[in-house]
Structure formats: C-alpha cells, structure tokens
N, C-alpha and C positions, 0 to 999 in steps of 0.2 A: 401612698406618700404623694403630697401635692406641692408644687411649686406655684406663686403668685409672682406675675411678671409686673414691671411698673407700669405699664398700660392696664392691670387689673385683671387681664386673662390670667385664668388657671391652667396649668399643666399637672396633669395626673399620671403618676408611673408606679413602678412595682421595683424590688430587687429581690433576685434569687442567690442563694449562696450566703458563704460568711460574711458579716459587715467589715471585717478587717481585710478581705483579700482585694485583691486588684480589681479595679472597676474594667467591665466591657460593655459596651453598648450594643444592644441588639435592635436592628429596624425589622419589625414583623412584615408580613406581606398583606395582601389585599385584605379590606375588612376585617382587620384583627387589632385587637387593642392590647393593654398591657398585660393580660395573662398568659399571652403567647409566649412560650421560653421551650427550652430544649436543654438537654444534657445535665438536669439539675444534679443528678447524682454522681456527676463528675465535677461539678464545682469545685465542691471542698477539697477534693486531692490535687487539684490544679492550681490552687490557689488564687481561683476566680470569683467574682460577683459580677453576675448578669443584670444589667439595668435594663429596663423596657419603659416606654411611654405611649399613652395613647395619643395619637396626632390629634391637631386640632379638630374639634367637632367630633371627636369619637370618646365613647366612656365619659370619663370625668374632667378631661379637658375642654375648656370653652371654644366654640367657634371663632374662627377668624376670617372674616368676611374677604379681605383681601389676599388670603394666603397662598403663596408662589411656593415652588420647589427651594427658593433660596432661604425663604422666611421660615419654612418647615426645618430645614438644616438648622438655622438659627435658633430655633425653639429647642431642639434638642440639645444645641450647645448649652443655652441657658440652662435647662433642665439637667444636664451632668454636671454644670459649674455649681450649681445650688446643692445638689445631693452628695457630690464628693468633695465640696470645698476647694476644688481647682479653679483658679481665678481663670487661667488660660488651659483648658481642658486639652490633654493629649492623650488619647486611649486607641486601643483597638476596636474596631468597628465592626460586627457582623450584620449583613443583611440578608434577607430573603425573599425571594419571589417577587411582588410588585414593590417592595420595601428597597429594591436595587436600585432604583432612581434616587430615593433619598440617601442612602448610604453613598453613592457617587458623588452627591451634591457636597455631602460630609467630607468626603475625601479631596474634592476639588477646593474646598474652602481651607484646607490646610492644617484641621485640628485632628485628622484620624493617624494615629503611629502606623496602622495597617487597616486593610481592608478585606474582609473575606465576604465573598458573594456567594450564595449557596442555592443551587437552581434559581439564579436570577432570572426575571421576566426581561425579555428582549426589549429593544427601542423598536416598535412594530410601524412606528413612523418613519425610521430610517430605512431610506429609498430601497439599499441592498437587502435589508431584511424583509420590508413589506415586499418585495418581488419573489422571494422565497415563498411566502405564504399563500394558502388557498384563500379565495374571495371571503368565505366564513370567518376567518381567522383575522381579517384585516377590516371587517363591517364596521365595528365599532372606533376604530382609529380614523376610518375615512370619515365617519358621521361627525366625529370629533372636529374633524377639519372642515367639512362641508356644511354642517347645520349643528353647532353646537348646542342651541338651545334643546333641540330634539333628543341629543345625546343626555343632556343634564336631566331632562323629564324620563327618559327612558332608563338611566342610572337610579333616579330618585324612586323608581318603582320597585327595585330591587329590595329583596329582605336578607335577613340571615339565613334562612331556611333555603332561600332559591340560591345563594352562594354555595352552601353546602352541596346542594343537589347538584349544581354546576362542577362543583370539582371533583365530586363524585363520578358523575358522567363522563367527565374528561380523563379520568384516571385509568391506568392499566389494572389487571387483577391484583398484582402485588400491591400497589399503592392504595388501592381501593380498601383492600383488606387491613392494611394499616390504619388507613384514616377511620375505618369504622371499629377498629379495637377500642375497649372501654377506656383505657388510661388515655390515649390520646384525644378520642372522640369528646369526652367530657371537657376537656381542657379548650379544645377547637371551638366548641360552642359556647363555653364561657367566653371567649376572646371575640367570637362572632357577634355575640350580644353587645358587647363593648362597642366595637366597630361599627355596629348598626344601629345606636344609640341615638333617639332623638330625630328619627327620619333620615337617618345616614348622611349628614351633610358630610362629615368626613370622608366617608367611602367614595361619595360623589365626586368629591373636590381630588382626591388621592386617584382615582380613575381617569379623570378629566386630562389631569397632569401627565399620567403615564402614557396615554393614548396619542397624546400630541407631540412633536418633536422635543425632545429632551434639552432644557435650556443649561447644560454641562459641558464644559470643554474637558471632554474625557483625555485629550491629549495634555493636560496641563496636570494632572494627578502625579503628584511624586512619591506618595508613600507606596510601600509594597502592597500591591494586589493579588490576592488569590482569588480563583475562579472555579468553583467546584461544581461537578453535573453528574448525576448518575445516568450510565450509558442508555437507560431504559425510558428516559425522562420524554415523552414526546409533547409537552403542555407549554413549556417555558421558553424556549428559544429553537429556532428550526435547524440550527446547526450547532447545538449544544454550546454556546457561547464562543465559537472560535472566531467569529468576526468582531463579536465585543471585545474580545482579549486582544485582539489585533489593533483595536482603537485606543488602548489604554497601555502607555508605554511601559508602564512597571509590573504588568499583569502576568501571571503564571496561571495556566488553566489545566486541571486535572480531571479527567473522565474516570468514572469509576464503575466497572463493569459489575453486572448484576443488581445494580441500583437505580431506583427510579427519582420521581420528582419529590418523595418524603426522604430524601437522602439526609437533610439537616437533622432528624430524628432517629433516623436509623442506623446512621453512622457519627452520633453526634464527635467522636473522638477524631474525627478528622478534621473537624473544627476547631476544637478545643485545644488538642495536644500542642499544635506549634504555639498558642498562646499561652501555654501554662508557664506559671512563676516557679522557676526552679530554685 
C-alpha cells in the first residue's frame, strides 16, 4: 500500500492481520523496511492489525532530503491517518531496536495511546550511557559528533549483507540460531533489501540520527510506556534499559530471563497480549 503526501512524496507500507481489526503501528529496527513484522499468527486472535512503513529513503518510500526525527514521526502519522481513515490517529505503537528513537518521538508528539519498546537501542550519545560503553561501542556516535561527513561516507558503504553479518557476529548463540532460522531469515533478508534500497539513504539518515543526541523530550511523554528486554541481550543497552526507563515518567520496565535480543519474535505474546482487543 502507498500514501502520496501533499508534497508529492510517497510513503510505502504494509499491513498484517485482519483488515477489520484494531490497528497497531510497528516501527522496525535498523535498516529494515515494511516487510519486517512479528507475531502474525497471534494478530487475528488478539483482534489486532499490524501496520508497517518504509521510512523515507527505504523500500518504496521517497527520500526526504531534510528528514529529521520529528518529520519521520510526522510521516508515520500521515501514513497511519491515510491507511486507517483516522483524522487524528491515536493508537498503540510498538518499536524495536533502533526504531525506538522514532517510537519515542511519536509518543512525545502525543498521538500514541501507548508505547511498547522491545529490545530498544539506547541513546549512545547520552553521557551516562556513553560512559558505560567500551570505546568500540561508542566509536560511531563519536564520529557522528566529531566528523559527520566521515560517518555519512562510512555508513553509505554499508550493505544489507554487511548488516546481517554484523547482527549475527554481535549476537549470542541463542539469538544467532534464531536469526538464521529459515522462517525468520527469509523475512529479515527481504526487509533488509527494502531498508538498503537505492544506496541506503534511509538507513544512513536513520543511523546518523540515532547516534547523535536524541532531540526528544523523554520527560514530556504522557502515554503508558512498557520497556521489554531479554536478560541475555548484550547488544541494545548496557543496563538493559534501566536508565532509559528512569528518564520516561510513565515507563515500566520488564526483563525476561532466558531471552535475548530476539525477544520480539521469540515471545511476541508479551508485546501483543496487553494490546489485545477483548
């Protein structure tokens, strides 16, 4: 499905679950487009319809030269409004990994009825988080701060294959086995192909914004926020979101033992059950 904005830009997206069910917006992680989804077999019983979108410059969505965190949140709003017919959208939002930044921006903009962050990537440039991390984990964020042109060029050389290899290399044994499973890997590669389409301008812009200080007032978020982490996740946050949760007045954090960074897909009911339409 596509939405054409007044500016002429096109936003491309997809929907999963019954057409008549209640919509939930899913904001996917780094370098992944509209084909990335989760818990599809549970959507019908939960009375939910999952909406996804290629961020500008990804997949079928037009690039946006001046794209910002706020304008990306506004694009999600325009897409949801057009697809659902809601003039003033108010719906649950789920965000994963690097998509957390945009989920938080949506919540701060006031049109999320709730926000669920599953394995959210933390704000590396936030001083207290930066100090917890080893130099290799802050190198890109430091480059974005000190030499944004070099960071842009480096990110522009990245490919979908390189992204998959990086994710696999950084994962523990359990997550790696899941990411390589036939059912997930096929979807992941399709979503990466969308995310890195056209020399990856969408991925590059996403990552530059995610590695810089986040221009979102986390203290202004008023909707309920759930933050879910697998206890074995060693990728997304040095403290499993403890500090991130403390920065959001409405946040409740839950750490799931025996799970890792693939929590969204291995335990989708943890995300979907509280959103189910009874």
